[in-house]
KERO-443032 format. One record per residue (C-alpha): residue number from 1; residue in one letter; x, y, z. Coordinates in Angstrom, 1 decimal, padded with zeros to 4 digits. Example, Ala and Ser with C-alpha at 12.3 -4.5 7.8 and 13.67 -1.06 7.14 Angstrom:
BEGIN
+-----+---+--------+--------+--------+
!   k ! r !     c1 !     c2 !     c3 !
+-----+---+--------+--------+--------+
!   1 ! a !  012.3 ! -004.5 !  007.8 !
!   2 ! s !  013.7 ! -001.1 !  007.1 !
+-----+---+--------+--------+--------+
***
This chain:
BEGIN
+-----+---+--------+--------+--------+
!   k ! r !     c1 !     c2 !     c3 !
+-----+---+--------+--------+--------+
!   1 ! m ! -001.3 !  018.7 ! -000.1 !
!   2 ! d ! -003.6 !  016.3 !  001.0 !
!   3 ! l ! -004.1 !  012.5 !  000.9 !
!   4 ! s ! -007.0 !  010.7 ! -002.0 !
!   5 ! l ! -008.3 !  007.6 ! -001.0 !
!   6 ! s ! -010.2 !  005.3 ! -003.0 !
!   7 ! t ! -010.8 !  001.5 ! -003.3 !
!   8 ! e ! -012.1 ! -001.1 ! -005.7 !
!   9 ! t ! -012.6 ! -004.6 ! -005.8 !
!  10 ! v ! -011.0 ! -007.0 ! -008.5 !
!  11 ! g ! -011.1 ! -010.6 ! -007.9 !
!  12 ! d ! -009.9 ! -011.4 ! -004.3 !
!  13 ! r ! -007.9 ! -008.6 ! -004.2 !
!  14 ! t ! -009.0 ! -004.6 ! -003.1 !
!  15 ! i ! -007.3 ! -002.2 ! -004.3 !
!  16 ! v ! -006.7 !  001.1 ! -002.9 !
!  17 ! k ! -005.4 !  003.9 ! -004.8 !
!  18 ! v ! -003.8 !  006.7 ! -003.3 !
!  19 ! g ! -002.9 !  010.0 ! -004.5 !
!  20 ! g ! -000.8 !  013.0 ! -002.7 !
!  21 ! e !  001.3 !  013.0 !  000.5 !
!  22 ! i !  001.5 !  010.0 !  002.8 !
!  23 ! d !  003.1 !  012.4 !  005.6 !
!  24 ! v !  003.3 !  012.2 !  009.8 !
!  25 ! y ! -000.4 !  014.5 !  008.7 !
!  26 ! t ! -001.8 !  011.9 !  005.9 !
!  27 ! a ! -001.3 !  008.6 !  006.9 !
!  28 ! p ! -003.6 !  008.0 !  010.0 !
!  29 ! k ! -006.2 !  008.8 !  007.1 !
!  30 ! l ! -004.5 !  006.0 !  005.6 !
!  31 ! r ! -004.4 !  003.7 !  008.3 !
!  32 ! e ! -007.7 !  004.3 !  009.3 !
!  33 ! q ! -008.8 !  002.8 !  005.3 !
!  34 ! l ! -006.7 ! -000.2 !  005.4 !
!  35 ! v ! -007.7 ! -001.1 !  009.6 !
!  36 ! e ! -011.1 ! -000.9 !  008.1 !
!  37 ! l ! -010.8 ! -002.9 !  005.0 !
!  38 ! v ! -009.1 ! -006.1 !  007.2 !
!  39 ! n ! -011.5 ! -005.5 !  009.8 !
!  40 ! d ! -014.1 ! -005.9 !  007.3 !
!  41 ! g ! -012.7 ! -009.4 !  005.9 !
!  42 ! n ! -010.6 ! -008.2 !  002.8 !
!  43 ! f ! -006.4 ! -009.8 !  003.5 !
!  44 ! h ! -005.6 ! -009.3 ! -000.4 !
!  45 ! l ! -004.5 ! -005.9 ! -000.9 !
!  46 ! v ! -003.0 ! -003.4 ! -003.1 !
!  47 ! v ! -001.9 ! -000.2 ! -003.1 !
!  48 ! d ! -001.9 !  001.5 ! -006.6 !
!  49 ! m !  000.8 !  004.4 ! -005.2 !
!  50 ! e !  001.8 !  005.8 ! -008.4 !
!  51 ! g ! -000.5 !  009.1 ! -007.6 !
!  52 ! v !  001.7 !  009.4 ! -004.8 !
!  53 ! d !  004.1 !  012.4 ! -004.6 !
!  54 ! f !  006.1 !  011.8 ! -000.9 !
!  55 ! l !  006.5 !  009.5 !  001.4 !
!  56 ! d !  007.8 !  009.9 !  004.8 !
!  57 ! s !  009.5 !  007.5 !  007.6 !
!  58 ! t !  005.3 !  007.8 !  009.0 !
!  59 ! g !  003.7 !  006.3 !  005.8 !
!  60 ! l !  006.2 !  003.6 !  005.6 !
!  61 ! g !  004.9 !  002.4 !  009.2 !
!  62 ! v !  001.2 !  002.3 !  007.7 !
!  63 ! l !  002.3 !  000.2 !  005.2 !
!  64 ! v !  004.5 ! -002.3 !  007.8 !
!  65 ! g !  001.7 ! -002.1 !  009.6 !
!  66 ! g ! -000.5 ! -002.9 !  007.2 !
!  67 ! l !  001.4 ! -006.1 !  006.1 !
!  68 ! k !  001.4 ! -007.5 !  009.7 !
!  69 ! r ! -002.2 ! -006.9 !  009.9 !
!  70 ! v ! -003.1 ! -008.6 !  006.4 !
!  71 ! r ! -000.6 ! -011.7 !  007.5 !
!  72 ! a ! -002.0 ! -012.0 !  010.5 !
!  73 ! h ! -004.7 ! -013.6 !  008.4 !
!  74 ! e ! -002.6 ! -015.3 !  005.6 !
!  75 ! g ! -003.3 ! -012.0 !  003.5 !
!  76 ! s ! -001.0 ! -010.0 !  001.3 !
!  77 ! l ! -000.1 ! -006.5 !  000.4 !
!  78 ! r !  001.2 ! -005.7 ! -002.4 !
!  79 ! l !  002.4 ! -002.3 ! -003.7 !
!  80 ! v !  002.3 ! -000.7 ! -007.5 !
!  81 ! c !  005.3 !  002.6 ! -007.6 !
!  82 ! n !  007.2 !  002.7 ! -010.8 !
!  83 ! q !  008.2 !  006.4 ! -009.8 !
!  84 ! e !  011.7 !  006.2 ! -009.0 !
!  85 ! r !  012.3 !  008.5 ! -005.8 !
!  86 ! i !  009.4 !  006.6 ! -004.0 !
!  87 ! l !  011.1 !  003.3 ! -004.8 !
!  88 ! k !  014.6 !  004.5 ! -003.9 !
!  89 ! i !  012.8 !  005.4 ! -000.5 !
!  90 ! f !  012.2 !  001.5 ! -000.1 !
!  91 ! r !  015.4 !  000.0 ! -001.4 !
!  92 ! i !  017.2 !  002.5 !  001.1 !
!  93 ! t !  015.3 !  001.3 !  003.9 !
!  94 ! g !  015.3 ! -002.5 !  002.7 !
!  95 ! l !  011.3 ! -002.5 !  002.4 !
!  96 ! t !  011.7 ! -004.3 ! -001.1 !
!  97 ! k !  012.7 ! -007.7 !  000.4 !
!  98 ! v !  009.5 ! -007.0 !  002.8 !
!  99 ! f !  006.9 ! -005.5 !  000.3 !
! 100 ! p !  006.3 ! -007.9 ! -003.4 !
! 101 ! i !  006.5 ! -003.6 ! -005.2 !
! 102 ! h !  005.1 ! -004.0 ! -008.9 !
! 103 ! t !  004.7 ! -001.8 ! -011.4 !
! 104 ! s !  000.9 ! -001.5 ! -012.5 !
! 105 ! v ! -002.0 ! -002.7 ! -010.4 !
! 106 ! e ! -002.4 ! -005.8 ! -013.6 !
! 107 ! d !  000.9 ! -007.4 ! -012.4 !
! 108 ! a !  000.1 ! -006.6 ! -008.9 !
! 109 ! v ! -004.4 ! -008.5 ! -008.9 !
! 110 ! q ! -002.1 ! -011.5 ! -011.1 !
! 111 ! a !  000.6 ! -012.1 ! -009.4 !
! 112 ! t !  000.4 ! -015.2 ! -007.3 !
! 113 ! d !  001.8 ! -015.6 ! -003.6 !
+-----+---+--------+--------+--------+
***
């Protein structure tokens, strides 16, 4: 399966809607998108993972890298995920302590740092 990406801006937040699988083959596409957004001055990102079917360690690395990139600019990276199998990966790796994880895009956009 491939990876689909689309972006939209709501206020000062940029929403990256991700669909498909984030794995060793598709993660570079997500990395490029996050780097491009930050380079363009978008420092408050919401990654909507509701359409993600699979996430591996390479995908996790891309998300952590994106978080480091936005934090270097006093920014934020929030995740939207309500799929138990994906949430389990964040819990097992301890990344629930690193990423704010929301159940909807609306919650993530309205959240304050």
